[in-house]
LOSEDREN-243133 format. One line per 5 residues: number of its first residue (from 1); their letters; for each residue x, y negated, z negated of N, C-alpha, C. Coordinates in steps of 0.1 Angstrom, whole numbers, plus 2048, in hexadecimal, padded with zeros to 3 digits. Example, Ala and Ser with C-alpha at 12.3 -4.5 7.8 and 13.67 -1.06 7.14 Angstrom:
1	as	884,839,7B2,87B,82D,7B2,884,821,7B2  880,816,7B9,889,80B,7B9,881,800,7B1 $
***
This chain:
1	mdqil	801,D06,324,7FF,CF6,324,802,CF2,316  7F9,CF9,30F,7FA,CF2,302,807,CEC,2FD  810,CF9,2FC,822,CF7,2FA,826,CEC,301  826,CE9,30C,82E,CDD,310,81E,CD2,30E  818,CD1,30B,811,CC3,306,814,CC5,2F6 $
6	saggl	816,CCB,2F3,817,CCA,2E2,824,CC1,2E4  82F,CC7,2EB,83A,CC1,2E6,842,CB0,2E0  83F,CAA,2D4,844,CA5,2CF,835,C9B,2CE  82B,CA3,2CC,81C,C9C,2C9,81A,C96,2D2  817,C9C,2E0,813,C93,2EE,802,C96,2EC $
11	wsnlc	7FF,CA9,2E9,7F5,CA8,2EC,7EB,CA1,2E5  7EB,CA0,2D5,7E7,C98,2D3,7E5,C8A,2D2  7EE,C83,2DA,7EF,C74,2DD,7E3,C76,2E9  7E5,C7A,2F2,7E1,C7D,2FC,7CF,C7D,2F8  7CE,C85,2EC,7BB,C86,2EB,7B9,C75,2E0 $
16	qfkvp	7C3,C71,2DD,7C1,C62,2DA,7C1,C59,2E3  7C5,C5A,2E8,7CA,C52,2F9,7D1,C49,2F5  7DD,C4E,2E7,7E9,C45,2E7,7F5,C45,2F5  7FE,C3F,2F6,804,C45,301,813,C47,2F8  815,C54,302,81E,C5C,2F6,82A,C57,300 $
21	dvkrl	83A,C5A,2FE,84A,C53,301,849,C5D,311  84E,C52,31B,84B,C55,325,856,C63,329  85F,C62,322,86A,C69,322,865,C7E,31F  859,C7A,316,852,C88,313,84A,C90,321  843,C81,321,837,C87,330,841,C91,339 $
26	elqdn	850,C8B,33A,859,C92,345,860,CA2,341  85D,CA3,330,85F,CB3,32D,860,CBC,33A  866,CC6,33C,861,CD0,345,865,CE0,33F  85C,CE9,340,858,CF8,33B,863,CFD,343  864,D0D,344,86E,D13,343,869,D13,354 $
31	nghta	85F,D15,35A,85E,D11,364,85C,D04,36C  862,CFB,364,863,CEE,36A,858,CE5,36C  84F,CE6,367,840,CDF,361,843,CDB,356  839,CD0,35C,837,CC1,351,82A,CC8,34A  824,CBE,342,817,CB9,33E,810,CBD,34A $
36	lhnaa	810,CB0,354,808,CAC,35F,80A,CB7,365  816,CBC,369,815,CCD,372,806,CD4,370  80B,CDC,364,801,CE5,35A,7F6,CDD,35B  7F1,CD6,356,7E3,CCB,359,7DA,CCD,362  7E6,CCA,36E,7DE,CCC,37C,7DB,CD6,385 $
41	swght	7E6,CDF,37A,7E6,CF0,381,7D6,CF4,37E  7D7,CF1,372,7CB,CF3,36A,7BD,CF0,36C  7BD,CE3,376,7B3,CDC,373,7AC,CD7,36A  7B3,CCF,361,7B0,CC8,357,7B3,CB8,358  7A6,CB5,362,7A6,CAA,36A,7AC,C99,35D $
46	divra	7A2,C9F,353,7A5,C92,34F,7B3,C90,345  7B6,C9B,341,7C8,C99,341,7D1,C97,346  7C9,C9B,359,7D6,C96,35E,7CE,C8A,361  7C3,C84,360,7C5,C76,35E,7C9,C6C,353  7C8,C71,34A,7CF,C6A,339,7DD,C69,33A $
51	llkas	7E5,C79,344,7F3,C76,34A,7FB,C6E,351  7F1,C6C,359,7EF,C61,362,7F0,C56,35D  7E8,C4D,357,7EC,C46,34D,7F4,C42,345  7F9,C50,340,807,C4E,335,814,C48,33B  80F,C4A,34B,820,C48,355,823,C56,358 $
56	asiyt	81B,C63,35A,824,C6F,35C,829,C6D,36A  832,C74,36F,837,C71,37E,830,C7C,382  826,C77,391,822,C7F,39A,829,C88,3A2  838,C82,3A2,843,C87,3AE,84C,C8E,3A6  84B,C92,39D,852,CA0,394,84E,CB0,398 $
61	ldlhn	85F,CB3,3A1,85A,CC3,39F,85D,CC9,39A  855,CDA,39D,858,CE1,394,863,CEC,399  86B,CF6,392,875,D01,396,86E,D06,3A9  865,D04,3AF,85F,D0A,3B8,85C,CFE,3C3  866,CEC,3B8,861,CE2,3C5,852,CE1,3CB $
66	ktpih	84D,CE0,3BF,83B,CDA,3BC,837,CD6,3B6  834,CCC,3BB,831,CBD,3B1,81D,CC2,3A9  818,CBC,3A0,80D,CB9,399,805,CC0,3A3  804,CB7,3AE,7FC,CB8,3BD,7FB,CC5,3BE  807,CCD,3C7,805,CD8,3CC,801,CE1,3C3 $
71	laaen	803,CDE,3B1,7FB,CEB,3AC,7EC,CE7,3A9  7E6,CDC,3AA,7DB,CDA,3A7,7D3,CDF,3B8  7D4,CDD,3C3,7D9,CE4,3CD,7D3,CF2,3CF  7DF,CF7,3CC,7E0,D08,3CB,7D5,D0F,3C6  7D1,D08,3BB,7C6,D0D,3B2,7B9,D0A,3B2 $
76	ehlds	7B7,CFC,3BE,7A8,CF8,3C3,7A7,CF2,3BA  7AB,CE5,3B4,7A6,CDE,3A7,7A5,CD1,3AD  79A,CD0,3B4,796,CC4,3C3,798,CBB,3B8  790,CB9,3B1,791,CAD,3A4,79F,CA2,39F  7A5,CAD,39B,7B2,CAB,39C,7BA,CAA,3A5 $
81	vkvlv	7BC,CAE,3B2,7BF,CA8,3BF,7BF,CA1,3BE  7AE,C95,3C0,7AC,C8A,3C0,7B3,C7D,3BB  7B2,C83,3AA,7B7,C77,3A0,7C8,C77,3AA  7CF,C85,3AA,7DB,C81,3AB,7E1,C7A,3B9  7D6,C78,3C5,7D6,C75,3D2,7D0,C64,3D0 $
86	keeak	7CA,C62,3C7,7C9,C53,3C6,7D2,C4E,3BD  7DB,C52,3B8,7E6,C52,3AE,7ED,C48,3B7  7F4,C59,3BC,7FC,C57,3C7,7F8,C46,3D0  7F2,C49,3D8,7EA,C3C,3E3,7EC,C2B,3DC  7EB,C30,3CC,7ED,C24,3BF,7FC,C20,3C0 $
91	qsesh	805,C2C,3BD,816,C2A,3BE,819,C28,3C9  816,C2E,3D4,81F,C29,3E5,81C,C1B,3E6  815,C18,3E3,818,C06,3E7,826,C03,3E4  827,C03,3D7,836,C00,3D3,83F,C09,3D5  842,C1C,3DA,849,C25,3DD,850,C22,3EC $
96	trdmf	853,C29,3ED,855,C32,3FB,858,C3D,400  856,C43,3F4,856,C50,3F3,84A,C57,3FF  84B,C65,400,844,C6B,40E,835,C6B,404  82E,C6B,40F,81D,C6D,403,81A,C7B,404  810,C80,3FB,80B,C90,400,80B,C93,407 $
101	lhmaa	804,C8E,40E,7FA,C92,41B,808,C96,426  815,C8E,423,81E,C89,42E,828,C99,428  829,C9B,41D,82E,CA7,418,826,CB3,41C  819,CB3,41D,812,CBD,423,814,CC2,42C  816,CB8,436,817,CB9,447,822,CC2,445 $
106	tednw	82E,CBF,441,83C,CC1,443,83A,CCD,43D  833,CD2,432,836,CDC,42D,830,CE8,433  824,CE9,43C,817,CED,444,808,CF0,43E  80D,CEB,42D,804,CED,421,7F6,CE6,423  7ED,CF1,42A,7DE,CEC,42D,7DA,CEB,41E $
111	rla	7DA,CF1,416,7D6,CF1,405,7D6,CE0,406  7E6,CDE,407,7E8,CCF,400,7E3,CC3,40B  7E1,CC4,414,7D9,CBC,41D,7C8,CB8,41E $
***
């Protein structure tokens, strides 16, 4: 995670609550993980919040077609899941994407539901 977060000084900017260039937020590692994927996967909820505040995408898919919330749920990081679901609710007011609960039902993914 430190490798992707350190790209272009992203980690230090987040620690200082500076909004980094949005393009840097979407950099992906060899697994297709963004900084948000990694923060969610490891349960770093404060970093998840900071990345969302900086406009990180909650819908970016990794190489296994998983979003950050998939990884948070798989690793049982409930606080990160809650933050991501609340963010989706905010965004769904202006978007027509399938919501995470719909995705979970479609995929028969009980952990995500």
